Every structure is written in structure tokens, then in C-alpha cells.
C-alpha atoms as one frame of an Amber mdcrd trajectory, in Angstrom:
protein
 -65.874  26.176  93.525 -65.609  29.835  94.613 -66.672  30.321  98.397 -68.868
  33.962  99.200 -69.168  35.660 102.336 -72.374  37.353 103.083 -73.156  40.395
 104.573 -74.547  38.172 107.745 -71.009  35.976 108.154 -73.121  33.898 105.831
 -70.923  31.151 103.287 -72.006  30.304 100.277 -70.422  27.466  97.750 -71.126
  28.600  94.160 -69.873  26.314  90.919 -67.680  28.640  89.061 -67.425  27.788
  84.903 -64.524  25.937  84.120 -61.546  28.306  81.836 -60.530  26.245  78.586
 -56.226  25.894  78.328 -54.655  26.156  74.761 -52.790  22.796  73.867 -50.358
  22.869  70.844 -49.055  20.339  68.819 -45.525  20.396  67.624 -44.191  18.805
  64.745 -40.914  16.503  64.069 -39.483  19.986  62.570 -40.698  21.546  65.607
 -43.879  23.511  63.536 -46.980  23.969  65.488 -48.969  21.358  63.726 -52.711
  21.483  65.596 -54.050  24.156  67.976 -56.708  23.012  69.932 -58.843  24.673
  72.642 -59.710  22.628  75.788 -61.564  23.195  79.130 -59.980  22.257  82.283
 -59.783  18.571  83.688 -60.728  17.228  80.394 -58.637  15.466  78.125 -58.235
  15.891  74.666 -57.771  13.661  71.398 -53.409  14.508  69.517 -53.382  14.843
  65.891 -52.069  12.042  63.466 -48.406  13.152  63.926 -46.463  13.208  60.250
 -43.670  11.158  59.194 -40.390  11.760  59.766 -37.633  10.153  57.303 -35.402
   7.749  59.233 -37.303   8.041  62.550 -40.282   5.846  64.132 -42.612   7.937
  65.773 -43.226   7.198  70.056 -45.618   8.931  71.475 -46.088  12.771  72.725
 -44.247  14.418  74.851 -47.224  15.138  77.189 -50.171  13.686  78.888 -53.551
  14.402  77.225 -55.593  12.678  79.329 -56.886  15.963  81.988 -55.468  18.968
  80.930 -55.052  21.110  83.812 -52.710  23.879  82.109 -51.636  25.503  78.715
 -49.555  22.945  76.700 -46.630  22.835  74.179 -47.574  18.824  73.572 -44.409
  17.362  71.262 -44.241  14.473  69.473 -41.511  12.123  70.400 -39.342   9.287
  67.585 -36.821   6.735  67.912 -34.022   7.191  65.060 -34.193   3.766  62.949
 -31.204   1.982  62.270 -29.767   0.070  58.370 -27.179  -2.370  57.155 -24.831
  -1.309  55.115 -23.611  -4.117  53.211 -20.430  -4.288  51.360 -19.470  -6.877
  48.267 -15.440  -7.131  47.855 -16.071  -8.977  44.645 -13.093 -10.861  46.281
 -12.565 -14.040  47.848 -13.919 -12.485  51.453 -16.944 -10.391  51.435 -16.531
  -7.125  54.743 -19.377  -7.934  57.481 -22.333  -6.301  57.616 -22.346  -2.907
  60.030 -26.122  -1.446  61.354 -25.857   2.346  61.313 -28.867   4.348  62.584
 -29.778   7.352  59.784 -27.517   9.884  59.532 -25.049   8.849  61.425 -21.582
   8.818  59.730 -20.165   6.279  57.336 -16.590   5.620  57.146 -16.316   3.562
  53.857 -13.395   0.824  53.896 -10.374   1.274  51.419  -9.284  -2.440  50.372
  -6.022  -3.657  48.903  -5.559  -6.507  46.648  -1.946  -8.426  44.801  -1.894
  -6.612  41.008  -5.394  -4.253  41.309  -5.946  -0.550  41.903  -9.542  -0.273
  44.244 -11.614   2.602  42.752 -14.314   2.941  44.788 -18.034   1.926  45.889
 -20.759   2.039  43.903 -24.506   1.537  44.309 -25.433  -0.399  42.203 -24.249
  -4.038  41.079 -23.849  -2.600  36.968 -21.059   0.257  37.975 -23.309   3.190
  36.913 -23.780   5.197  40.687 -20.502   5.637  42.746 -21.936   5.849  46.149
 -20.803   9.955  47.751 -22.918   9.404  50.477 -21.272  10.872  53.920 -24.543
   9.446  56.270 -26.619   6.712  56.644 -29.545   7.526  54.287 -33.135   5.928
  55.411 -32.938   2.228  53.591 -30.710  -0.703  53.954 -27.526  -0.027  51.334
 -25.782  -2.856  49.264 -22.069  -1.043  48.337 -20.266  -2.844  45.357 -16.218
  -2.587  45.009 -14.753  -1.605  42.089 -11.373  -2.965  40.526  -9.113  -1.928
  37.478  -6.437  -5.243  37.367  -3.378  -3.911  36.878  -2.511  -7.177  35.081
  -5.234  -7.386  32.301  -7.353  -9.114  34.449 -10.214  -7.808  37.235 -12.885
  -9.186  39.121 -15.302  -6.904  37.093 -14.916  -5.696  33.598 -13.669  -2.522
  33.536 -14.640  -0.270  32.281 -13.673   1.866  28.433 -13.201   5.608  27.384
 -15.466   4.563  25.083 -18.516   2.653  27.750 -17.607   5.937  30.275 -18.777
   8.433  28.078 -21.490   7.228  26.575 -22.797   6.570  29.961 -21.397   9.625
  31.387 -22.781  11.969  28.273 -25.981  10.789  29.449 -25.718  12.965  32.514
 -25.407  16.021  30.569 -27.843  17.955  29.188 -28.264  21.704  27.386 -30.103
  25.018  28.088 -31.414  27.529  26.229 -32.261  30.962  27.850 -34.004  33.788
  26.416 -35.174  36.777  27.556 -36.939  40.304  26.487 -35.667  43.686  27.602
 -37.625  46.224  26.336 -37.156  46.007  22.585 -34.166  43.846  23.628 -34.140
  40.496  23.122 -31.512  38.129  24.215 -30.389  34.307  23.878 -27.656  32.441
  25.570 -27.220  28.768  25.419 -24.986  26.613  28.044 -24.871  23.193  29.346
 -25.276  21.490  32.541 -24.880  18.257  34.244 -27.452  15.911  35.839 -25.880
  15.766  39.737 -29.325  13.848  41.809 -32.549  12.047  41.175 -35.806  12.359
  42.781 -38.640  10.558  41.744 -38.956  11.811  37.869 -37.210  14.923  39.770
 -34.134  15.747  38.753 -31.060  18.066  40.110 -28.594  19.612  37.876 -25.904
  22.207  38.336 -24.429  24.762  35.943 -23.061  27.982  35.548 -25.145  31.534
  37.272 -24.382  33.479  33.530 -25.862  30.753  31.645 -29.227  31.309  33.265
 -28.779  34.649  34.135 -32.173  36.846  33.677 -33.794  33.964  32.657 -37.278
  34.810  31.297 -37.687  31.478  29.931 -35.141  28.328  29.911 -35.917  25.301
  27.883 -33.694  21.692  28.373 -32.107  19.987  25.982 -31.150  16.750  25.613
 -31.174  13.769  23.208 -32.162   9.806  23.272 -30.559   7.233  21.032 -30.128
  10.479  18.894 -33.299  12.139  18.813 -33.790  14.932  20.497 -36.320  15.793
  23.299 -37.250  19.570  24.851 -38.057  20.338  28.556 -40.152  23.350  28.315
 -40.388  26.263  31.340 -43.449  25.618  33.146 -41.593  21.691  34.110 -37.930
  23.805  35.361 -37.067  25.441  38.453 -34.040  27.544  39.480 -33.254  26.526
  43.290 -30.752  29.191  43.404 -27.318  30.516  42.140 -24.072  32.599  43.298
 -22.398  34.798  40.554 -18.530  35.169  42.408 -18.400  31.208  41.749 -20.344
  30.661  38.494 -23.054  28.212  39.738 -26.385  27.824  39.918 -28.951  24.794
  40.741 -32.022  23.966  38.936 -34.473  21.324  39.195 -37.159  20.023  36.529
 -39.171  16.726  35.467 -38.941  14.630  32.465 -40.502  11.431  31.360 -37.144
   9.776  30.600 -34.581   8.305  32.374 -30.798  10.072  32.858 -27.642   8.934
  33.973 -27.348  10.757  37.960 -23.083  12.025  37.558 -21.341  11.846  41.003
 -18.277  14.357  42.094 -14.183  13.033  42.681 -13.312  15.002  46.374 -11.162
  17.450  43.938  -8.392  17.554  47.311  -6.822  14.474  45.760  -6.416  15.891
  42.065  -3.235  15.867  40.885  -1.129  18.140  37.992  -1.409  16.016  35.309
  -4.416  13.965  35.491  -6.329  13.064  32.299  -9.926  15.119  32.094 -12.486
  14.831  29.874 -14.797  18.126  28.953 -17.873  16.793  28.112 -20.858  19.754
  26.905 -22.971  21.138  23.977 -20.647  23.910  22.152 -21.844  26.586  19.608
 -24.937  25.725  20.311 -26.950  21.957  19.639 -26.395  20.963  16.508 -23.081
  19.617  18.215 -25.046  18.229  20.958 -22.578  15.102  23.045 -19.383  16.578
  21.823 -16.387  15.813  24.349 -12.735  16.665  24.304  -9.675  15.680  26.471
  -6.930  17.454  27.915  -4.679  17.389  31.169  -4.807  19.217  34.598  -1.958
  21.902  34.646  -3.187  23.789  37.875  -5.357  23.085  40.659  -5.851  26.601
  42.527  -5.827  28.665  39.675  -7.496  32.274  41.554  -9.699  34.257  38.193
 -11.734  37.394  38.449 -13.686  38.545  35.710 -17.033  40.559  35.919 -18.386
  39.073  39.331 -16.508  35.795  39.304 -14.069  35.816  42.459 -12.534  32.258
  43.842 -10.121  29.684  42.458 -10.635  27.644  39.661  -9.148  24.105  37.954
  -6.929  25.091  34.706  -6.697  22.524  32.171  -5.778  22.077  28.392  -9.170
  20.682  26.860 -10.727  22.482  24.043 -13.603  24.476  25.125 -15.752  27.180
  23.369 -19.052  28.744  24.164 -22.669  26.486  24.921 -19.701  24.605  26.942
 -19.691  26.533  29.626 -21.751  25.193  32.701 -20.889  22.074  31.373 -18.442
  19.129  33.276 -15.113  18.378  33.052 -14.727  14.698  34.437 -12.322  12.059
  35.375 -11.268   7.944  34.027 -14.677   6.865  36.039 -17.104   9.859  34.400
 -17.085  11.427  37.508 -17.450  15.728  37.895 -14.135  17.380  38.520 -14.819
  20.149  37.983 -17.401  23.023  35.913 -16.304  24.789  32.933 -16.633  28.173
  33.975 -14.172  30.372  32.098 -10.957  30.336  28.950  -8.807  32.408  27.772
  -9.609  33.647  24.822  -7.118  35.279  21.854  -4.971  34.900  18.507  -2.325
  34.018  20.674  -3.922  31.864  23.567  -4.847  28.254  23.006  -5.735  25.462
  25.890  -6.147  27.792  28.981  -9.932  26.775  30.448 -10.676  27.167  33.975
 -13.281  24.676  36.092 -14.990  25.588  39.487 -13.551  22.577  41.376 -16.065
  19.395  42.121 -15.720  20.172  46.254 -16.088  24.088  45.863 -19.332  22.868
  43.582 -20.285  19.921  46.018 -20.752  22.739  49.003 -22.466  25.584  47.339
 -25.044  23.131  45.956 -26.075  22.050  49.483 -26.509  25.762  50.511 -28.733
  26.142  47.455 -30.387  23.114  48.310 -31.059  23.953  51.261 -31.619  27.841
  51.754 -31.808  29.465  48.104 -28.416  30.979  48.400 -24.618  30.667  48.633
 -23.100  31.777  52.460 -19.538  32.573  51.866 -17.689  32.238  54.870 -14.649
  34.631  56.061 -11.735  34.301  58.593 -10.624  37.759  59.078  -7.196  38.077
  58.045  -4.121  39.666  55.906  -2.381  38.263  54.150   1.393  38.079  52.421
   4.071  35.676  50.885   5.452  33.333  53.457   8.961  34.756  52.978   8.152
  37.720  54.768   7.852  35.446  58.311  10.682  33.414  56.880   9.134  30.494
  55.259   9.424  28.744  52.276   5.826  27.723  52.271   2.409  28.644  53.789
   0.434  31.935  54.339   2.082  34.573  56.367  -0.675  36.479  58.705   0.006
  40.552  58.199  -3.581  41.454  60.427  -6.035  39.443  62.483 -10.170  41.179
  62.393 -11.740  41.828  66.031 -13.824  39.326  65.966 -13.277  37.480  63.682
 -13.630  33.859  63.087  -9.371  34.135  63.251  -9.120  35.844  66.440 -11.706
  33.440  68.263  -8.986  30.588  66.789  -6.060  32.724  68.620  -4.147  33.374
  64.727  -1.945  36.177  66.107   0.249  38.352  62.850   3.011  36.909  62.346
   1.579  33.656  62.497   2.287  31.209  59.065  -0.506  29.076  58.033   0.982
  25.658  57.556  -2.520  23.311  57.596  -6.050  23.487  57.435  -8.876  21.285
  57.971 -12.803  21.035  59.035 -12.950  19.344  62.500 -14.824  16.581  60.904
 -11.453  15.626  58.836  -8.781  12.712  59.425  -6.270  14.549  58.085  -4.916
  18.346  58.110  -4.769  19.487  54.227  -1.161  21.203  53.261  -1.147  25.312
  52.905   0.994  25.937  50.328   0.083  29.406  49.914  -2.812  32.012  49.733
  -4.690  30.971  47.227  -4.880  27.387  48.370  -5.780  28.447  52.184  -8.625
  30.721  49.801 -10.125  27.925  47.965 -10.700  25.666  51.310 -11.852  28.495
  53.310 -14.602  28.819  50.237 -15.250  25.020  50.123 -16.485  25.657  54.058
 -19.829  26.486  55.013 -20.409  28.654  56.965 -20.808  27.436  60.628 -18.655
  24.093  60.176 -15.894  24.219  62.662 -12.283  24.316  60.831  -8.728  24.197
  62.432  -5.771  25.560  61.292  -1.836  24.746  61.491  -0.058  27.218  62.370
   3.528  27.863  63.073   4.555  30.401  65.628   7.906  31.442  66.873   9.566
  28.285  64.934   6.484  25.781  67.208   3.937  24.057  65.404   0.571  24.542
  67.125  -3.166  23.507  65.820  -6.047  25.756  66.885  -9.402  24.665  68.666
 -12.089  23.709  66.055 -13.604  27.044  65.619 -17.453  27.470  63.532 -16.456
  29.654  60.600 -18.144  33.257  60.228 -20.028  34.355  57.305 -18.646  37.129
  55.774 -19.419  40.981  55.746
């Protein structure tokens, strides 16, 4: 009601019109799902909330019975719990664990006399290595894989022949065709399938394999018969030239092997590897060669490429680009990218390490590009700081990650870890430190172990800044 005083001091009361209020309904991702106008004092019916993976909708943040002001009403959710169980294939199984969605998973490492524990698999046929680090939105049963050191095992040990037959089903070929005026060009390469979502598969290959693409095709074989996925069923999610990596998604009517990744920080010089791919085009589809790792952080620059690589001596040729090198369990160790060529050169191939691939795949899947980190230090040989190994710091950029960590000129960096790692990685030289930084996503907290005046110290966890 509105009070009005007239000139003769009499008072009248008039009913004023009710004013509308703006009510916004916000979904699980903070996006406005609906906007309505509601008269003062009236109620409003909320829309159906969107589903949120791994969560149960519990209601709205504000009452909708009587609206007396503008409102921003948010959908509320509870995190769901799921069961993680273990089949150890020994006399005793581990107890089940109850974990919230996206809660970090810590997998036990098993021991058994006369057996080598390989790891946990997501299926009883041991075709898919479990490489999740957080609990998915489903109950999970994991299966332990063993290799007998005495000729007997709890589960059959996969032979090299079986491994290659299975793993090659996760390697496909790519044909890139483009037209530039009157000039036309083609390029072919290989790729690894690392993820499945329904009938969609994700693959990783080299940037230079799909560079300047206008028409892409994916080639694969089933029972020796060739099949083609055409351009309209292929999506390029993104690429990064400095590490020569690209991620694609495609639809196909066949099933494929999905390859897992090793933790490349655990690799050693002398590890046996297999190079898989399609050298010299698709007439030689499904070729495999073998060799050993001879260096884990060989720093390479070539055209746009600027990154450390794994060096190996498995035979690779044009067409192997983008294909994997795998270990004896068929897990991706790295991606073939470069090789030294010449009449006097043989057996010098270079593969992008698995940890670098995983880190960059995550960036490309989420945002379509790779954001590279920078700590902001100048470095030199450790002898300049009277040390035998490590990285001698010669300068620190103001406002950089290293500056925020408290690193100073003359410090010797000896170790590195991200804040979610339990143990430090030894830093023996600048190439190793460069790889660790390259493998870390921008915004992740990192820690340095460093020596100053003969005393070892750890920096506080500090977010890695983006490179300029």
C-alpha cells in the first residue's frame, strides 16, 4: 500500500502494483540454466536440474515458495560413493574400499614369493591396464597381474606374440591430404588409440602428421581386411608443434584395443621396447620392430620442435611418425617423432615420453591447446656451483615461479616433484629438469629440493606459471 496525503491533510491509501523480481537458476557448472520474472511474494517452480556425473541432486540453495527479492538459486549436489574392489589372484584378496567420486586412488603394490607383480588391470582378461588416478562414477573391480619367476603363475603370462597381436589392434594409420592453390600434398603416419567413449575413440599422433590438413582419413585392418574412416567422422581436438603432438577423436563401427601408458619416470636405459606403426604407407600396415632405450632425456630441436625425447634403436621409417613404442606388456612408452638419417647413421630414433604425452593430452582434451609452464631461471653446468650433479641457478626472473619459491642465484636444484607426488625425482642435469617442467600442467604446485651453502632445503609448494 502507498500512503498519499492530500492538501486538506486527509490521508488515502492506494494499492501499489507489485514489482517483478528476476530469479536465475544456476546448474552444476555455475551456468545460468533458466531466468524467470516473478511478481513480489509469488512462488516459482524450479526447472529440472541437470545431471552431474558422480553426484546426486539434493535441492536448490534458496526457497522458491515466496520471492521477495532478486535471486540466484544454485543447484545443490552430494558426492556419490563407489566401491573399489581387488582380485589379487592369490590366496587372500584385499578388502573393498568405499571412495567418493574423484577421490584420489592409491593402488596397493603386492608381493609374492617367486613372482613379479606387473600391476592392476580393469578386466580379468588383462587387456586394459587401469591408469585412473581418481575414482570414476562406477564400481570398479581390479585384477592383479603376475609374472612367475619360476615358470608358474597365478594367471597365464602373455607372450610377445600375444602382446603384439593385441597391441597392434590399438594402432591405426592416418592419411592427410591438402590443396594449396595448384599444389597438392599428402602425408601419412601412425597413431595410438588411448581412450574409448562409446563408439568414439581418442587417438594421439604427431602434429606434423596432421599439419595443414584439409582431408583426413584413418586406416585400419581387421582380420587382414582394410577399412577407412572418412574425414566427416574425424575431429581434431588440438595439437602442439613444440612437442609434435596432436589429439583426434573418431567414430568407427569396429572395436579397438585401447592402449595404456607407462609411468615414463620409471624407465631405465636398456629397457626393451617395440616400435609399432605403418612405415612406407599402408602396404606395410602393422609393422613391428624392436630395440632398447639408450637415453631418457635427449634434448632435441628441429624446426618447431623443442623438447626432451627418449632415444632408442628400434628401426623406424617414414610412416612410423605418431606411432608408439611399447613395453613388453604393450603399454605406451613414447611416441615416435624424429630420427637421425644419413649414410653413416643407423638406429637413432626419438620418441616423446609417455608422461609428456599424458600431460599434453589432458590440456588438449580440456582446452584444445597446450599451455606450457616456465619456472623463470637461468641455469648452467653444476660444476659452476661446485657440484657434481644437479642444476646450477645463474639467475632468477622477478615475479617468476622460482622467485615465488624462494630460489636464488647460486642454488643447486637437486630434486623435483609436484605436490601430489610422494617422492622427489632426482634432478641430475638441465635436460631432466626441463622434462619435469614440460610434464607439469600450468597451475599445478611444484616443489624443488635445492642445496644452498651446503644445506639441503625444500621450497614451499608453488603453482607453476605459464610461459610468456
